[in-house]
Backbone as CSV, one residue per row, in Angstrom:
resi,resn,N_x,N_y,N_z,CA_x,CA_y,CA_z,C_x,C_y,C_z
1,MET,-13.112,3.037,6.210,-11.944,2.222,5.910,-10.729,2.508,6.413
2,PRO,-9.818,1.338,6.692,-8.907,1.650,7.703,-7.516,2.245,6.520
3,ARG,-6.901,2.898,7.240,-5.521,3.626,6.805,-4.491,3.561,7.272
4,VAL,-3.322,3.504,6.685,-1.908,3.208,7.213,-1.557,4.537,7.115
5,VAL,-0.802,5.251,8.229,0.101,6.192,7.964,1.507,5.757,7.659
6,VAL,2.188,6.644,6.572,3.603,5.955,6.044,4.382,7.401,6.527
7,ASP,5.588,7.232,7.044,6.532,7.969,7.219,7.892,7.229,7.388
8,THR,8.525,7.130,6.262,9.672,6.256,6.284,10.822,6.829,5.193
9,THR,12.072,6.182,5.167,12.975,6.404,3.999,13.449,4.952,3.807
10,ALA,12.932,4.139,4.312,13.550,2.413,3.924,13.241,2.430,2.585
11,ALA,14.160,1.299,2.088,13.845,1.092,0.373,12.774,0.175,0.371
12,SER,12.305,-0.403,1.032,11.188,-1.456,1.422,10.358,-1.457,2.740
13,GLU,9.048,-1.153,2.582,8.582,-1.224,4.014,7.192,-2.084,3.886
14,GLU,6.983,-2.847,4.870,5.370,-3.782,4.991,4.876,-2.661,5.594
15,LEU,3.595,-2.233,5.034,2.655,-1.405,5.595,1.541,-1.991,6.230
16,VAL,1.148,-3.255,5.857,0.045,-3.721,6.306,0.265,-5.377,6.047
17,GLY,0.157,-6.259,7.349,0.687,-7.466,7.136,-0.316,-8.400,6.068
18,ALA,-0.069,-9.214,5.695,-1.060,-10.683,4.887,-2.208,-10.954,5.666
19,PRO,-3.273,-10.685,5.157,-4.613,-10.781,5.606,-5.011,-12.175,6.194
20,GLY,-4.572,-13.091,5.437,-4.709,-14.598,5.707,-5.069,-15.142,4.505
21,ASP,-5.556,-16.594,4.886,-6.003,-17.328,3.855,-7.436,-17.045,3.234
22,GLY,-7.207,-17.065,1.591,-8.576,-16.583,1.185,-8.818,-14.840,1.017
23,ARG,-8.196,-14.442,1.739,-8.301,-12.626,1.982,-7.461,-12.127,1.016
24,PHE,-7.609,-10.456,0.657,-6.771,-10.092,-0.011,-6.806,-8.454,0.430
25,ILE,-6.034,-7.780,0.020,-6.045,-6.460,0.327,-6.295,-5.607,-0.999
26,ARG,-6.994,-4.531,-0.533,-7.602,-3.642,-1.906,-7.166,-2.058,-1.883
27,ILE,-6.087,-1.687,-2.258,-5.860,-0.237,-1.872,-7.039,0.729,-2.711
28,ILE,-7.448,1.699,-1.996,-8.610,2.365,-2.623,-8.380,3.935,-2.424
29,GLY,-6.912,4.138,-2.276,-6.682,5.286,-2.047,-5.255,5.736,-1.474
30,ALA,-4.690,6.881,-1.928,-3.276,7.174,-1.304,-3.066,8.658,-1.618
31,ILE,-2.269,9.178,-0.504,-1.628,10.276,-0.756,-0.401,10.258,-0.101
32,LEU,0.740,10.533,-0.992,2.031,10.070,-0.491,2.855,11.432,-0.916
33,THR,3.841,11.854,-0.324,4.832,12.815,-0.758,6.307,12.327,-0.261
34,ALA,7.110,12.735,-1.418,8.607,12.738,-1.085,9.738,13.628,-0.932
35,ASP,10.601,13.658,0.001,11.344,14.837,0.030,12.543,14.833,-1.233
36,GLY,12.404,13.824,-2.458,13.344,13.831,-3.318,12.716,13.366,-4.325
37,PRO,13.249,13.131,-5.627,13.149,12.085,-6.778,12.931,10.787,-6.352
38,THR,12.133,10.051,-6.512,11.990,8.441,-6.463,11.145,7.654,-7.066
39,ASP,11.144,6.826,-7.333,9.873,6.009,-7.786,9.373,5.090,-6.640
40,LEU,8.179,5.262,-6.453,7.574,4.756,-5.376,6.599,3.333,-6.188
41,SER,6.204,2.483,-5.292,5.346,1.381,-5.624,4.702,0.843,-4.401
42,LEU,3.618,0.620,-4.690,2.652,0.135,-3.686,2.503,-1.357,-4.132
43,ASP,2.867,-2.387,-3.660,3.275,-3.853,-3.986,2.690,-4.833,-3.053
44,GLY,2.454,-6.398,-3.610,2.297,-7.286,-2.813,3.143,-8.429,-3.326
45,GLY,4.369,-8.279,-2.466,5.508,-9.234,-3.075,6.164,-8.940,-4.347
46,ASP,5.866,-9.469,-5.207,6.484,-9.408,-6.737,5.608,-8.787,-7.689
47,THR,4.100,-8.564,-7.020,3.217,-7.732,-8.031,3.030,-6.307,-7.789
48,VAL,3.512,-5.428,-8.234,3.482,-3.961,-8.309,1.677,-3.728,-8.778
49,VAL,1.011,-3.062,-7.889,-0.196,-2.927,-8.203,-0.263,-1.464,-8.528
50,LEU,0.682,-0.436,-7.628,0.246,0.823,-8.096,1.918,1.689,-8.260
51,PRO,2.231,1.817,-9.284,3.658,2.448,-9.502,3.169,4.126,-9.421
52,LEU,3.974,4.598,-8.807,4.003,6.422,-8.847,5.425,7.087,-8.755
53,THR,5.714,7.758,-9.744,7.029,8.226,-9.675,6.828,9.830,-9.260
54,ILE,8.049,10.319,-8.289,8.002,11.494,-7.893,9.248,12.034,-8.310
55,GLY,9.346,12.860,-9.638,10.335,13.384,-10.123,11.168,14.741,-9.865
56,ALA,10.290,15.357,-9.048,11.004,16.861,-8.948,12.071,16.716,-7.847
57,THR,12.895,17.608,-8.185,14.115,17.685,-7.333,14.184,17.889,-5.961
58,GLY,13.092,18.788,-5.623,12.985,19.282,-4.240,12.040,18.439,-3.780
59,GLY,11.417,17.247,-4.282,10.342,16.490,-3.789,9.135,16.879,-4.475
60,GLY,8.056,16.249,-4.078,6.524,16.217,-4.803,5.731,15.091,-4.055
61,GLY,4.690,14.964,-4.959,3.639,14.151,-4.413,2.632,13.517,-5.440
62,ALA,2.103,12.754,-4.653,0.938,11.972,-5.750,-0.213,11.477,-4.759
63,VAL,-1.228,11.761,-5.440,-2.550,11.220,-5.023,-3.606,10.435,-5.694
64,VAL,-3.924,9.610,-5.069,-5.204,8.606,-5.659,-6.191,8.718,-4.983
65,PRO,-7.270,9.681,-5.317,-8.532,9.814,-4.530,-9.150,8.525,-4.120
66,PRO,-9.546,8.571,-2.830,-10.303,7.283,-2.373,-11.469,7.033,-3.319
67,SER,-11.999,5.823,-3.782,-13.424,5.595,-4.271,-13.841,4.645,-4.064
68,ASP,-15.202,4.348,-3.792,-15.809,2.857,-3.676,-16.134,1.966,-5.204
69,GLN,-15.625,3.005,-6.066,-16.004,2.661,-7.444,-14.944,1.586,-7.969
70,TRP,-13.718,1.603,-7.529,-12.398,0.905,-8.081,-11.671,0.660,-6.868
71,GLY,-10.483,-0.106,-7.323,-9.519,-0.395,-6.332,-8.415,-1.038,-7.026
72,PHE,-7.101,-1.346,-6.082,-5.989,-2.279,-6.901,-5.764,-3.255,-5.686
73,ASP,-5.956,-4.144,-6.521,-6.093,-5.599,-5.431,-4.618,-5.942,-5.592
74,LEU,-4.257,-6.651,-4.531,-3.243,-7.561,-4.166,-3.472,-8.776,-4.170
75,PRO,-2.321,-9.662,-4.508,-2.825,-11.102,-4.575,-3.394,-11.691,-3.271
76,VAL,-3.866,-12.885,-3.356,-4.422,-13.362,-2.185,-3.352,-13.558,-1.090
77,ASN,-3.813,-13.210,0.184,-2.663,-13.176,1.349,-1.519,-13.087,1.148
78,THR,-1.217,-11.832,0.471,0.305,-10.751,0.483,0.118,-9.398,1.276
79,ALA,0.846,-9.168,1.642,1.177,-7.990,2.509,1.211,-7.050,1.587
80,LEU,0.655,-5.564,2.348,0.800,-4.189,1.270,2.431,-3.734,1.797
81,ASN,2.857,-3.615,0.560,4.612,-3.218,0.857,4.636,-1.584,-0.017
82,LEU,5.382,-0.832,0.321,5.992,0.042,-0.100,7.226,0.099,-0.416
83,THR,7.756,0.325,-1.929,9.001,0.091,-2.312,9.241,1.334,-2.723
84,ASN,10.348,1.929,-2.227,10.981,3.059,-2.824,12.564,3.267,-3.012
85,SER,12.508,3.633,-4.295,13.624,3.504,-5.259,15.039,4.237,-4.760
86,ALA,14.536,5.407,-4.241,16.179,6.136,-3.510,16.170,6.323,-2.315
87,SER,15.151,5.511,-1.362,15.269,5.974,-0.321,15.089,7.301,0.354
88,ALA,14.287,8.040,-0.420,13.809,9.350,-0.164,12.584,9.134,0.908
89,GLY,12.773,10.308,1.707,11.703,10.627,2.961,10.236,10.515,2.416
90,VAL,9.595,9.409,2.754,8.400,9.285,2.152,7.170,9.410,3.454
91,GLN,6.070,10.405,3.194,4.939,10.543,4.042,3.647,10.475,3.368
92,GLY,2.949,10.174,4.339,1.317,10.171,3.624,0.582,9.146,4.312
93,SER,-0.520,8.749,3.831,-1.027,7.664,4.153,-1.760,6.964,2.799
94,VAL,-2.175,5.642,2.906,-2.761,4.780,2.134,-4.073,3.963,2.829
95,THR,-5.141,4.215,2.045,-6.410,3.703,2.580,-6.621,2.508,1.572
96,TYR,-7.342,1.554,2.489,-7.489,0.278,2.095,-8.431,-0.666,2.540
97,ALA,-8.925,-1.611,1.906,-9.732,-2.580,2.742,-9.329,-3.976,2.710
98,THR,-10.074,-5.064,3.565,-9.388,-6.245,3.602,-10.700,-6.922,3.028
99,LEU,-10.662,-7.745,1.854,-11.665,-8.448,1.493,-11.381,-9.819,1.240
100,GLY,-12.577,-10.663,0.853,-12.645,-12.088,0.645,-13.511,-12.436,1.791
101,LYS,-13.166,-14.060,1.773,-13.775,-14.906,2.768,-13.254,-14.595,4.384
102,PRO,-14.525,-14.332,5.249,-13.731,-13.886,6.517,-13.273,-15.108,7.141
103,ALA,-12.349,-14.897,7.997,-11.550,-16.120,8.635,-12.332,-16.731,9.731
104,LEU,-12.290,-18.188,9.556,-13.357,-19.065,10.395,-12.381,-19.098,11.973
105,SER,-13.553,-19.058,12.770,-13.170,-19.441,14.215,-13.208,-20.800,14.146
106,PRO,-12.646,-21.284,15.042,-12.560,-22.823,15.372,-13.702,-23.203,15.977
107,PRO,-13.920,-24.401,15.992,-15.518,-24.630,16.308,-15.219,-24.683,18.034
108,ARG,-16.377,-24.510,18.971,-16.346,-24.675,20.105,-16.502,-26.364,20.501
109,SER,-16.091,-26.471,21.877,-16.422,-27.777,22.099,-17.458,-27.622,22.801
């Protein structure tokens, strides 16, 4: 499964681009740490699919173990974004899959 590495202090960062017409991203696991208290969310545009609160003064972390039995689906053809309410330093990784109909190749002449 693909995995994207996270290392940011940005308030919002695109982790994976929109996959194309008829396709969607499924988050299947995440390991994220922050160097201070913050509310994180993994989202697709206006749709938050995985909210995480890290409330420790000195930082902390959250783990969503990968599984092939469940996932958090973004809307069709939306990018996977990380939103960071306090612009704390965030590190870790997100495991995901791109699902839906495969992109069609143009016909050959």
